[in-house]
C-alpha positions as a printed Julia matrix, in Angstrom:
132×3 Matrix{Float64}:
 13.61    1.24  -85.07
  9.83    1.9   -85.59
  8.6     2.72  -82.22
  5.79    1.0   -80.86
  2.6     3.18  -79.11
  3.2     2.29  -75.5
  5.69    1.08  -73.36
  5.48    0.66  -69.95
  8.37    0.29  -67.14
  7.51   -1.2   -63.82
 10.05   -0.71  -61.43
 10.45    0.34  -57.42
 14.0     2.4   -58.3
 13.35    5.55  -59.31
 17.1     5.89  -60.94
 16.22    2.66  -62.97
 13.26    4.21  -63.94
 14.51    7.52  -65.06
 17.92    5.76  -67.15
 15.41    3.52  -68.8
 13.09    6.27  -69.79
 16.26    8.26  -71.01
 17.61    5.12  -73.47
 13.91    4.65  -74.73
 13.41    8.52  -75.36
 17.19    8.41  -76.94
 16.32    5.5   -79.52
 12.53    6.61  -80.17
 11.16    3.12  -78.87
  7.89    4.05  -78.27
  5.34    7.5   -78.93
  4.46    6.96  -74.98
  6.42    5.91  -72.17
  4.49    5.24  -69.01
  6.43    4.42  -65.69
  4.9     2.67  -62.62
  6.61    2.23  -59.15
  5.04   -1.18  -58.39
  2.69   -3.68  -59.71
 -0.49   -2.33  -58.39
  0.43    1.42  -59.93
  0.61   -0.28  -63.28
 -2.33   -2.29  -62.81
 -3.89    1.04  -62.3
 -2.5     2.52  -65.29
 -3.47   -0.61  -67.48
 -7.11   -0.21  -66.29
 -6.79    3.7   -66.95
 -5.07    3.77  -70.41
 -5.15    0.26  -71.6
 -2.47   -2.57  -72.04
  0.83   -1.09  -73.55
  2.55   -2.97  -76.41
  5.82   -4.0   -74.43
  6.42   -4.3   -70.73
  9.72   -4.28  -68.94
  8.82   -5.41  -65.34
 10.91   -5.87  -62.45
 10.44   -9.32  -60.84
 11.04   -7.84  -57.23
  9.0    -4.99  -55.72
  7.27   -4.23  -52.47
  3.28   -4.0   -52.74
  2.96   -6.41  -55.87
  5.91   -8.12  -57.59
  6.29   -8.98  -60.86
  4.22  -12.75  -60.95
  2.0   -10.91  -58.54
  1.41   -8.33  -61.5
  1.47  -10.96  -64.08
 -1.62  -13.2   -62.17
 -3.44   -9.97  -61.82
 -2.96   -8.92  -65.51
 -3.68  -12.13  -66.89
 -7.11  -12.55  -64.97
 -8.2    -9.22  -66.36
 -7.49  -10.29  -69.96
 -6.25   -7.24  -71.26
 -2.73   -8.47  -71.92
 -3.22  -10.68  -74.68
 -0.66   -8.48  -77.18
  1.85   -7.17  -74.91
  4.95   -8.46  -74.83
  6.74   -8.51  -71.48
 10.37   -8.87  -70.68
 10.42   -9.8   -66.48
 13.69   -7.8   -65.2
 15.97   -8.23  -62.01
 19.75   -7.42  -60.68
 20.07  -11.18  -60.2
 18.11  -13.56  -62.51
 17.37  -16.81  -60.64
 16.78  -20.22  -62.72
 13.96  -20.32  -60.45
 12.5   -17.21  -61.99
 13.24  -18.02  -65.3
 11.25  -21.25  -65.12
  8.39  -19.68  -63.24
  8.27  -16.84  -66.38
  8.18  -19.3   -68.7
  4.78  -20.43  -67.51
  3.41  -16.73  -68.6
  2.33  -16.73  -72.33
  3.32  -12.83  -72.89
  6.56  -12.93  -70.82
  9.43  -13.07  -73.47
 12.38  -13.34  -70.88
 13.54  -12.92  -68.03
 16.97  -10.68  -68.08
 19.21   -8.95  -65.9
 18.97   -4.92  -65.8
 19.57   -2.8   -67.25
 17.49   -2.41  -70.13
 19.88   -1.82  -73.08
 19.23   -0.96  -76.49
 19.97   -4.42  -77.79
 16.81   -5.75  -75.46
 14.65   -3.05  -76.75
 15.26   -3.69  -80.47
 14.73   -7.37  -80.04
 11.29   -6.99  -78.21
 10.29   -4.43  -80.56
 11.65   -6.38  -83.38
  9.55   -9.83  -82.0
  6.17   -7.32  -81.26
  6.09   -6.07  -84.81
  6.7    -9.84  -86.41
  3.78  -10.59  -84.35
  1.62   -7.83  -85.87
  2.36   -8.63  -88.99
  0.87  -12.42  -88.69
 -2.39  -10.8   -86.88
């Protein structure tokens, strides 16, 4: 797998972030892996460091949920090239439908992050880069 520059994990569950980070490091998915515990923290990171190539985004979080994060991110116009996978413990049909409204959202999937999930999104990222 050819690593992307930066992946951002956005989830309020520390254990989920820990396990996801270990998986991403093990498969060398990115040169840099950042973690934010809610949407607001993720926006702050993006303001400071630029938008990552891939964002794994929990839907349900306190402070700012995944959809509020997406609305804020789109208004900053810093998300253009990011690939976003929305995640939830239980993905509901209305979440999938709502996620389709965002051009940067590739899919809405159940946790946890898997190697297959990461490989699919990185392949899509590099395929799109080849067409730029």
